[in-house]
N, CA, C and O of each residue as an XYZ file, in Angstrom:
640
protein
N     -24.124     -5.712     -0.087
C     -24.080     -7.060      0.441
C     -24.892     -8.021     -0.430
O     -24.440     -9.125     -0.734
N     -26.084     -7.596     -0.826
C     -26.931     -8.475     -1.638
C     -26.485     -8.465     -3.084
O     -26.507     -9.496     -3.756
N     -26.081     -7.302     -3.563
C     -25.629     -7.180     -4.941
C     -24.137     -6.910     -4.955
O     -23.618     -6.170     -4.119
N     -23.460     -7.513     -5.906
C     -22.031     -7.275     -6.048
C     -21.829     -6.049     -6.930
O     -21.832     -6.143     -8.158
N     -21.656     -4.906     -6.289
C     -21.488     -3.648     -7.012
C     -20.038     -3.211     -6.945
O     -19.403     -3.302     -5.894
N     -19.521     -2.742     -8.053
C     -18.152     -2.265     -8.103
C     -18.152     -0.753     -7.927
O     -17.984      0.005     -8.882
N     -18.346     -0.335     -6.680
C     -18.388      1.087     -6.361
C     -17.411      1.376     -5.226
O     -17.004      0.481     -4.486
N     -17.056      2.621     -5.114
C     -16.178      3.105     -4.062
C     -17.060      3.642     -2.945
O     -18.003      4.388     -3.211
N     -16.767      3.270     -1.678
C     -17.525      3.743     -0.513
C     -16.633      4.639      0.335
O     -16.041      4.172      1.308
N     -16.525      5.917     -0.015
C     -15.589      6.775      0.708
C     -16.058      7.248      2.084
O     -15.251      7.727      2.880
N     -17.367      7.114      2.372
C     -17.842      7.726      3.607
C     -19.078      7.031      4.170
O     -20.055      6.793      3.459
N     -19.015      6.711      5.456
C     -20.187      6.249      6.199
C     -20.880      7.512      6.689
O     -20.299      8.284      7.452
N     -22.110      7.723      6.260
C     -22.825      8.951      6.606
C     -23.351      8.951      8.042
O     -23.750      9.994      8.561
N     -23.350      7.782      8.680
C     -23.764      7.716     10.080
C     -25.256      7.905     10.295
O     -25.687      8.183     11.414
N     -26.044      7.762      9.254
C     -27.502      7.889      9.372
C     -28.143      6.616      8.829
O     -27.476      5.801      8.192
N     -29.418      6.452      9.078
C     -30.138      5.300      8.542
C     -29.685      3.981      9.152
O     -29.703      2.953      8.475
N     -29.287      3.990     10.397
C     -28.793      2.773     11.042
C     -29.884      1.707     11.122
O     -31.007      1.980     11.546
N     -29.538      0.507     10.711
C     -30.447     -0.620     10.801
C     -29.601     -1.899     10.809
O     -28.371     -1.847     10.781
N     -30.274     -3.024     10.845
C     -29.557     -4.302     10.838
C     -30.332     -5.296      9.998
O     -31.549     -5.189      9.846
N     -29.614     -6.259      9.458
C     -30.247     -7.371      8.756
C     -30.340     -8.479      9.789
O     -29.328     -8.924     10.331
N     -31.565     -8.923     10.059
C     -31.775     -9.848     11.166
C     -32.627    -11.042     10.772
O     -33.424    -10.988      9.836
N     -32.430    -12.127     11.524
C     -33.267    -13.316     11.420
C     -34.319    -13.192     12.512
O     -33.999    -12.880     13.659
N     -35.575    -13.437     12.152
C     -36.659    -13.362     13.138
C     -37.577    -14.567     12.979
O     -37.659    -15.177     11.913
N     -38.263    -14.889     14.069
C     -39.200    -16.017     14.085
C     -40.378    -15.653     14.983
O     -40.315    -14.691     15.750
N     -41.452    -16.434     14.879
C     -42.599    -16.234     15.757
C     -42.174    -16.457     17.201
O     -41.335    -17.312     17.485
N     -42.760    -15.682     18.110
C     -42.484    -15.879     19.537
C     -42.770    -17.324     19.901
O     -43.772    -17.893     19.466
N     -41.898    -17.913     20.692
C     -42.084    -19.293     21.123
C     -41.529    -20.315     20.150
O     -41.402    -21.490     20.494
N     -41.197    -19.889     18.944
C     -40.611    -20.805     17.967
C     -39.186    -20.401     17.611
O     -38.587    -20.958     16.692
N     -38.655    -19.441     18.333
C     -37.326    -18.916     18.021
C     -36.227    -19.960     18.139
O     -35.258    -19.912     17.382
N     -36.350    -20.896     19.061
C     -35.280    -21.876     19.235
C     -35.589    -23.224     18.590
O     -34.739    -24.115     18.573
N     -36.788    -23.375     18.067
C     -37.170    -24.644     17.447
C     -36.700    -24.716     16.002
O     -37.035    -23.846     15.198
N     -35.946    -25.722     15.672
C     -35.522    -25.959     14.295
C     -36.064    -27.299     13.845
O     -36.230    -28.223     14.642
N     -36.333    -27.388     12.569
C     -36.745    -28.676     12.010
C     -35.524    -29.578     11.946
O     -34.469    -29.156     11.473
N     -35.648    -30.785     12.405
C     -34.518    -31.702     12.377
C     -34.483    -32.519     11.092
O     -33.405    -32.894     10.628
N     -35.633    -32.797     10.517
C     -35.679    -33.706      9.384
C     -35.681    -33.018      8.026
O     -35.490    -33.681      7.007
N     -35.888    -31.730      7.988
C     -35.926    -31.051      6.691
C     -35.354    -29.650      6.807
O     -34.945    -29.212      7.882
N     -35.336    -28.977      5.710
C     -34.803    -27.625      5.665
C     -35.727    -26.642      6.385
O     -36.942    -26.828      6.452
N     -35.110    -25.597      6.916
C     -35.871    -24.500      7.501
C     -36.269    -23.580      6.351
O     -35.433    -23.236      5.516
N     -37.528    -23.182      6.303
C     -37.979    -22.248      5.270
C     -37.787    -20.822      5.775
O     -38.254    -20.460      6.855
N     -37.083    -20.015      4.964
C     -36.782    -18.640      5.341
C     -37.264    -17.697      4.237
O     -36.844    -17.809      3.085
N     -38.143    -16.778      4.598
C     -38.651    -15.782      3.652
C     -37.794    -14.528      3.735
O     -37.424    -14.089      4.824
N     -37.479    -13.952      2.574
C     -36.609    -12.783      2.553
C     -36.651    -12.047      1.227
O     -37.063    -12.596      0.205
N     -36.219    -10.803      1.262
C     -35.963    -10.024      0.046
C     -34.495    -10.144     -0.323
O     -34.079     -9.669     -1.380
N     -33.710    -10.773      0.534
C     -32.255    -10.827      0.408
C     -31.753    -12.272      0.349
O     -31.132    -12.744      1.301
N     -32.010    -12.977     -0.746
C     -31.660    -14.395     -0.809
C     -30.165    -14.694     -0.733
O     -29.782    -15.703     -0.140
N     -29.313    -13.857     -1.308
C     -27.868    -14.122     -1.271
C     -27.319    -14.011      0.140
O     -26.568    -14.875      0.594
N     -27.696    -12.948      0.828
C     -27.243    -12.749      2.208
C     -27.741    -13.897      3.082
O     -26.993    -14.432      3.901
N     -29.001    -14.268      2.905
C     -29.620    -15.328      3.701
C     -28.933    -16.658      3.463
O     -28.574    -17.356      4.411
N     -28.749    -17.006      2.209
C     -28.110    -18.289      1.885
C     -26.684    -18.350      2.425
O     -26.283    -19.354      3.012
N     -25.927    -17.286      2.228
C     -24.545    -17.233      2.719
C     -24.509    -17.384      4.236
O     -23.680    -18.124      4.767
N     -25.397    -16.691      4.929
C     -25.426    -16.720      6.390
C     -25.711    -18.129      6.925
O     -24.989    -18.628      7.789
N     -26.762    -18.763      6.407
C     -27.123    -20.089      6.911
C     -26.128    -21.159      6.463
O     -25.868    -22.100      7.211
N     -25.569    -21.035      5.260
C     -24.554    -21.987      4.801
C     -23.319    -21.952      5.689
O     -22.749    -23.003      5.985
N     -22.893    -20.776      6.118
C     -21.738    -20.637      6.998
C     -21.965    -21.311      8.346
O     -21.010    -21.659      9.040
N     -23.215    -21.492      8.709
C     -23.560    -22.148      9.971
C     -23.932    -23.609      9.798
O     -24.260    -24.295     10.767
N     -23.880    -24.084      8.557
C     -24.193    -25.483      8.280
C     -25.669    -25.821      8.415
O     -26.024    -26.971      8.678
N     -26.530    -24.829      8.235
C     -27.972    -25.035      8.364
C     -28.589    -25.085      6.971
O     -28.407    -24.168      6.170
N     -29.315    -26.156      6.688
C     -29.997    -26.272      5.398
C     -31.247    -25.398      5.407
O     -32.060    -25.460      6.329
N     -31.383    -24.586      4.365
C     -32.543    -23.710      4.275
C     -33.168    -23.776      2.894
O     -32.500    -24.017      1.889
N     -34.461    -23.555      2.883
C     -35.199    -23.347      1.644
C     -35.567    -21.869      1.666
O     -36.275    -21.413      2.564
N     -35.090    -21.130      0.684
C     -35.324    -19.698      0.667
C     -36.574    -19.391     -0.144
O     -36.725    -19.830     -1.284
N     -37.461    -18.627      0.475
C     -38.682    -18.173     -0.183
C     -38.502    -16.686     -0.435
O     -38.561    -15.879      0.493
N     -38.280    -16.323     -1.701
C     -38.064    -14.912     -2.032
C     -39.410    -14.204     -2.116
O     -40.288    -14.582     -2.891
N     -39.545    -13.172     -1.301
C     -40.780    -12.389     -1.256
C     -40.472    -10.915     -1.384
O     -39.347    -10.477     -1.146
N     -41.475    -10.163     -1.761
C     -41.394     -8.708     -1.794
C     -42.516     -8.183     -0.919
O     -43.555     -8.829     -0.783
N     -42.315     -7.028     -0.329
C     -43.379     -6.460      0.483
C     -43.223     -6.801      1.946
O     -42.117     -6.760      2.484
N     -44.315     -7.134      2.589
C     -44.346     -7.370      4.037
C     -43.854     -8.772      4.380
O     -44.646     -9.700      4.546
N     -42.556     -8.908      4.482
C     -41.917    -10.196      4.763
C     -42.396    -10.766      6.095
O     -42.515    -11.982      6.245
N     -42.669     -9.892      7.058
C     -43.048    -10.342      8.404
C     -44.351    -11.134      8.441
O     -44.664    -11.760      9.453
N     -45.101    -11.113      7.364
C     -46.346    -11.889      7.322
C     -46.112    -13.366      7.002
O     -46.976    -14.198      7.279
N     -44.966    -13.700      6.429
C     -44.689    -15.075      5.992
C     -44.846    -16.121      7.106
O     -45.495    -17.139      6.865
N     -44.293    -15.929      8.301
C     -44.491    -16.930      9.353
C     -45.947    -17.008      9.829
O     -46.422    -18.074     10.221
N     -46.641    -15.883      9.792
C     -48.031    -15.848     10.259
C     -48.965    -16.667      9.376
O     -49.936    -17.246      9.863
N     -48.673    -16.716      8.079
C     -49.538    -17.461      7.154
C     -48.956    -18.816      6.771
O     -49.490    -19.503      5.901
N     -47.858    -19.200      7.426
C     -47.282    -20.522      7.205
C     -46.380    -20.659      5.992
O     -46.059    -21.779      5.595
N     -45.962    -19.552      5.394
C     -45.050    -19.618      4.243
C     -43.617    -19.904      4.650
O     -42.846    -20.450      3.861
N     -43.250    -19.542      5.875
C     -41.859    -19.694      6.306
C     -41.774    -19.880      7.813
O     -42.667    -19.488      8.565
N     -40.654    -20.498      8.233
C     -40.371    -20.681      9.661
C     -39.668    -19.453     10.235
O     -39.831    -19.115     11.407
N     -38.887    -18.798      9.386
C     -38.101    -17.635      9.777
C     -38.196    -16.586      8.674
O     -38.646    -16.866      7.563
N     -37.764    -15.379      9.006
C     -37.596    -14.345      7.995
C     -36.211    -13.729      8.165
O     -35.627    -13.784      9.247
N     -35.698    -13.153      7.105
C     -34.499    -12.318      7.159
C     -34.915    -10.995      6.530
O     -35.336    -10.947      5.374
N     -34.791     -9.920      7.311
C     -35.250     -8.622      6.821
C     -34.466     -7.508      7.504
O     -33.744     -7.737      8.473
N     -34.626     -6.297      6.977
C     -34.041     -5.121      7.610
C     -34.867     -4.755      8.834
O     -36.097     -4.762      8.790
N     -34.186     -4.437      9.918
C     -34.854     -4.059     11.164
C     -34.197     -2.780     11.663
O     -32.973     -2.686     11.763
N     -35.034     -1.805     11.970
C     -34.495     -0.576     12.552
C     -34.785     -0.552     14.044
O     -33.857     -0.545     14.852
N     -36.057     -0.538     14.420
C     -36.423     -0.471     15.840
C     -36.938     -1.810     16.375
O     -36.868     -2.060     17.578
N     -37.442     -2.651     15.517
C     -38.040     -3.910     15.945
C     -39.538     -3.796     16.189
O     -40.185     -4.789     16.519
N     -40.096     -2.608     16.032
C     -41.526     -2.407     16.285
C     -42.410     -3.221     15.337
O     -43.435     -3.756     15.757
N     -42.027     -3.316     14.079
C     -42.817     -4.099     13.117
C     -42.776     -5.577     13.487
O     -43.790     -6.267     13.384
N     -41.618     -6.069     13.914
C     -41.520     -7.463     14.358
C     -42.461     -7.703     15.541
O     -43.224     -8.669     15.543
N     -42.407     -6.837     16.529
C     -43.260     -6.969     17.720
C     -44.740     -6.933     17.350
O     -45.547     -7.686     17.895
N     -45.083     -6.046     16.414
C     -46.487     -5.909     16.005
C     -47.014     -7.187     15.354
O     -48.223     -7.421     15.334
N     -46.118     -8.008     14.825
C     -46.524     -9.259     14.172
C     -46.143    -10.488     15.006
O     -46.077    -11.602     14.487
N     -45.892    -10.270     16.305
C     -45.583    -11.339     17.244
C     -44.312    -12.108     16.869
O     -44.226    -13.319     17.068
N     -43.327    -11.383     16.321
C     -42.045    -11.979     15.952
C     -40.964    -11.486     16.909
O     -41.077    -10.410     17.496
N     -39.925    -12.286     17.054
C     -38.769    -11.891     17.862
C     -37.508    -12.038     17.019
O     -37.391    -12.936     16.185
N     -36.576    -11.137     17.262
C     -35.295    -11.203     16.563
C     -34.477    -12.339     17.163
O     -34.243    -12.381     18.370
N     -34.049    -13.252     16.310
C     -33.289    -14.418     16.753
C     -31.791    -14.153     16.658
O     -31.041    -14.458     17.586
N     -31.359    -13.588     15.542
C     -29.944    -13.308     15.329
C     -29.783    -12.077     14.456
O     -30.638    -11.769     13.626
N     -28.675    -11.382     14.656
C     -28.338    -10.239     13.813
C     -27.271    -10.705     12.820
O     -26.216    -11.198     13.219
N     -27.549    -10.548     11.547
C     -26.596    -10.951     10.511
C     -25.561     -9.853     10.286
O     -24.366    -10.133     10.199
N     -26.017     -8.602     10.191
C     -25.107     -7.487      9.925
C     -25.746     -6.166     10.340
O     -26.968     -6.025     10.357
N     -24.898     -5.214     10.672
C     -25.317     -3.842     10.960
C     -25.108     -3.026      9.696
O     -24.224     -3.332      8.897
N     -25.915     -1.989      9.508
C     -25.800     -1.189      8.301
C     -26.125      0.269      8.577
O     -26.959      0.581      9.427
N     -25.458      1.158      7.852
C     -25.787      2.577      7.855
C     -25.706      3.074      6.413
O     -25.167      2.394      5.540
N     -26.239      4.250      6.180
C     -26.186      4.836      4.840
C     -24.744      5.185      4.497
O     -24.009      5.706      5.336
N     -24.346      4.900      3.280
C     -22.991      5.181      2.807
C     -23.043      6.039      1.555
O     -23.956      5.921      0.738
N     -22.072      6.883      1.423
C     -21.898      7.590      0.164
C     -21.178      6.620     -0.759
O     -20.120      6.094     -0.415
N     -21.753      6.387     -1.925
C     -21.069      5.536     -2.897
C     -20.778      6.351     -4.152
O     -21.529      7.254     -4.519
N     -19.677      6.010     -4.793
C     -19.254      6.722     -5.993
C     -18.915      5.700     -7.061
O     -18.158      4.758     -6.825
N     -19.475      5.895     -8.216
C     -19.139      5.082     -9.373
C     -17.649      5.284     -9.657
O     -17.169      6.417     -9.674
N     -16.924      4.202     -9.877
C     -15.468      4.311    -10.073
C     -15.102      5.173    -11.290
O     -14.103      5.893    -11.262
N     -15.900      5.101    -12.345
C     -15.626      5.930    -13.524
C     -15.800      7.407    -13.176
O     -14.989      8.236    -13.588
N     -16.849      7.745    -12.423
C     -17.066      9.133    -12.016
C     -15.941      9.619    -11.121
O     -15.542     10.780    -11.203
N     -15.431      8.755    -10.278
C     -14.328      9.130     -9.398
C     -13.110      9.536    -10.223
O     -12.400     10.477     -9.868
N     -12.872      8.829    -11.315
C     -11.731      9.167    -12.172
C     -12.011     10.382    -13.041
O     -11.172     11.277    -13.143
N     -13.184     10.423    -13.668
C     -13.492     11.485    -14.625
C     -13.851     12.807    -13.962
O     -13.594     13.870    -14.528
N     -14.443     12.756    -12.769
C     -14.880     13.973    -12.069
C     -14.239     14.041    -10.687
O     -14.888     14.388     -9.699
N     -12.971     13.708    -10.640
C     -12.252     13.578     -9.377
C     -12.365     14.830     -8.495
O     -12.632     14.710     -7.299
N     -12.171     16.004     -9.053
C     -12.198     17.241     -8.271
C     -13.572     17.472     -7.650
O     -13.673     17.786     -6.464
N     -14.624     17.320     -8.441
C     -15.992     17.533     -7.959
C     -16.340     16.509     -6.886
O     -16.905     16.857     -5.850
N     -16.007     15.258     -7.133
C     -16.330     14.189     -6.189
C     -15.561     14.364     -4.887
O     -16.150     14.234     -3.815
N     -14.285     14.649     -4.944
C     -13.512     14.804     -3.709
C     -13.973     16.023     -2.913
O     -13.949     16.006     -1.682
N     -14.393     17.082     -3.609
C     -14.926     18.265     -2.915
C     -16.228     17.910     -2.184
O     -16.438     18.327     -1.045
N     -17.084     17.152     -2.835
C     -18.330     16.710     -2.206
C     -18.031     15.834     -0.984
O     -18.666     15.990      0.058
N     -17.086     14.933     -1.105
C     -16.701     14.060      0.018
C     -16.196     14.910      1.186
O     -16.562     14.661      2.335
N     -15.356     15.914      0.901
C     -14.839     16.797      1.961
C     -15.984     17.512      2.684
O     -15.997     17.586      3.912
N     -16.948     18.041      1.912
C     -18.090     18.741      2.511
C     -18.912     17.802      3.384
O     -19.328     18.169      4.482
N     -19.140     16.610      2.898
C     -19.909     15.637      3.675
C     -19.172     15.219      4.939
O     -19.799     15.020      5.979
N     -17.866     15.084      4.866
C     -17.076     14.735      6.063
C     -17.232     15.809      7.134
O     -17.393     15.497      8.314
N     -17.184     17.067      6.723
C     -17.339     18.175      7.670
C     -18.720     18.102      8.319
O     -18.838     18.194      9.540
N     -19.743     17.938      7.520
C     -21.116     17.915      8.032
C     -21.346     16.708      8.933
O     -21.942     16.852     10.000
N     -20.896     15.537      8.537
C     -21.162     14.334      9.328
C     -20.325     14.271     10.601
O     -20.693     13.557     11.534
N     -19.222     14.992     10.665
C     -18.392     14.992     11.872
C     -18.763     16.095     12.856
O     -18.168     16.179     13.930
N     -19.741     16.951     12.513
C     -20.117     18.049     13.406
C     -20.914     17.575     14.599
O     -21.017     18.289     15.597
N     -21.477     16.392     14.518
C     -22.331     15.908     15.589
C     -21.903     14.503     15.979
O     -21.803     13.625     15.122
N     -21.648     14.282     17.264
C     -21.252     12.953     17.703
C     -22.447     12.095     18.051
O     -22.355     10.868     18.030
N     -23.571     12.723     18.374
C     -24.786     11.988     18.723
C     -25.756     11.992     17.569
O     -25.348     12.050     16.409
N     -27.057     11.930     17.880
C     -28.068     11.981     16.828
C     -27.973     13.309     16.074
O     -27.554     14.321     16.636
N     -28.356     13.295     14.826
C     -28.304     14.488     13.981
C     -29.166     15.607     14.568
O     -30.288     15.375     15.018
N     -28.625     16.806     14.554
C     -29.377     17.974     15.007
C     -30.079     18.603     13.812
O     -29.787     18.271     12.664
N     -30.993     19.501     14.088
C     -31.687     20.204     13.006
C     -30.672     20.979     12.171
O     -30.777     21.011     10.945
N     -29.693     21.603     12.821
C     -28.681     22.381     12.094
C     -27.894     21.491     11.147
O     -27.647     21.876     10.004
N     -27.496     20.306     11.602
C     -26.715     19.445     10.713
C     -27.583     18.881      9.598
O     -27.079     18.646      8.500
N     -28.877     18.655      9.845
C     -29.776     18.215      8.771
C     -29.864     19.277      7.687
O     -29.849     18.971      6.495
N     -29.958     20.556      8.126
C     -30.017     21.654      7.158
C     -28.722     21.705      6.363
O     -28.754     21.954      5.158
N     -27.593     21.478      7.004
C     -26.313     21.463      6.303
C     -26.280     20.346      5.274
O     -25.799     20.540      4.157
N     -26.791     19.174      5.645
C     -26.842     18.049      4.707
C     -27.726     18.375      3.520
O     -27.416     17.983      2.395
N     -28.835     19.093      3.751
C     -29.717     19.455      2.643
C     -28.987     20.352      1.663
O     -29.171     20.218      0.453
N     -28.161     21.264      2.158
C     -27.369     22.121      1.285
C     -26.385     21.324      0.461
O     -26.168     21.623     -0.713
N     -25.785     20.309      1.066
C     -24.850     19.454      0.346
C     -25.596     18.647     -0.702
O     -25.091     18.447     -1.807
N     -26.807     18.176     -0.362
C     -27.600     17.426     -1.340
C     -27.880     18.285     -2.570
O     -27.798     17.810     -3.703
N     -28.215     19.559     -2.333
C     -28.480     20.455     -3.467
C     -27.241     20.593     -4.337
O     -27.344     20.589     -5.564
N     -26.068     20.714     -3.717
C     -24.812     20.801     -4.465
C     -24.600     19.534     -5.274
O     -24.200     19.590     -6.436
N     -24.870     18.388     -4.655
C     -24.677     17.104     -5.340
C     -25.597     16.977     -6.535
O     -25.186     16.461     -7.574
N     -26.832     17.436     -6.415
C     -27.772     17.351     -7.526
C     -27.316     18.224     -8.685
O     -27.451     17.839     -9.846
N     -26.776     19.399     -8.373
C     -26.317     20.302     -9.429
C     -25.111     19.748    -10.168
O     -24.975     19.949    -11.374
N     -24.215     19.036     -9.436
C     -23.002     18.531    -10.073
C     -23.228     17.228    -10.816
O     -22.448     16.879    -11.702
N     -24.295     16.494    -10.466
C     -24.650     15.235    -11.139
C     -23.481     14.264    -11.252
O     -23.104     13.871    -12.356
N     -22.905     13.878    -10.117
C     -21.799     12.919    -10.151
C     -22.287     11.526    -10.163
O     -21.487     10.591    -10.191
């Protein structure tokens, strides 16, 4: 989403679920500046700009690395856009999630050249991962984690 990568995404692994969200200090979630741009701190400037532009909201993007959630606390930004899994870090810094931009999970990605040059190896790996990821409908079990570790070892040996 942030980077334009030309890769093939053959499989959603169903793990690492999180979301890209807009957050603000408690009590300031609905307040917007009327006379100037809203300052938004993020590690994801393209996603942030696209999101606010689609809503017709003028923003000044403050690109930061590290603990983005500190930006509103020290007055660097009115809002943040960051990855959120549980929301515990937001709560710990007195922030509330205002909007969800996108949901995300871990994906298997394959370089298009590797897909062509190592088609048999790559498709075999995809088949193995499909079997492992479809064995559990709920949260991953210890058995399926062990199966994934075996597949990871195979993937490292094949170097696709």
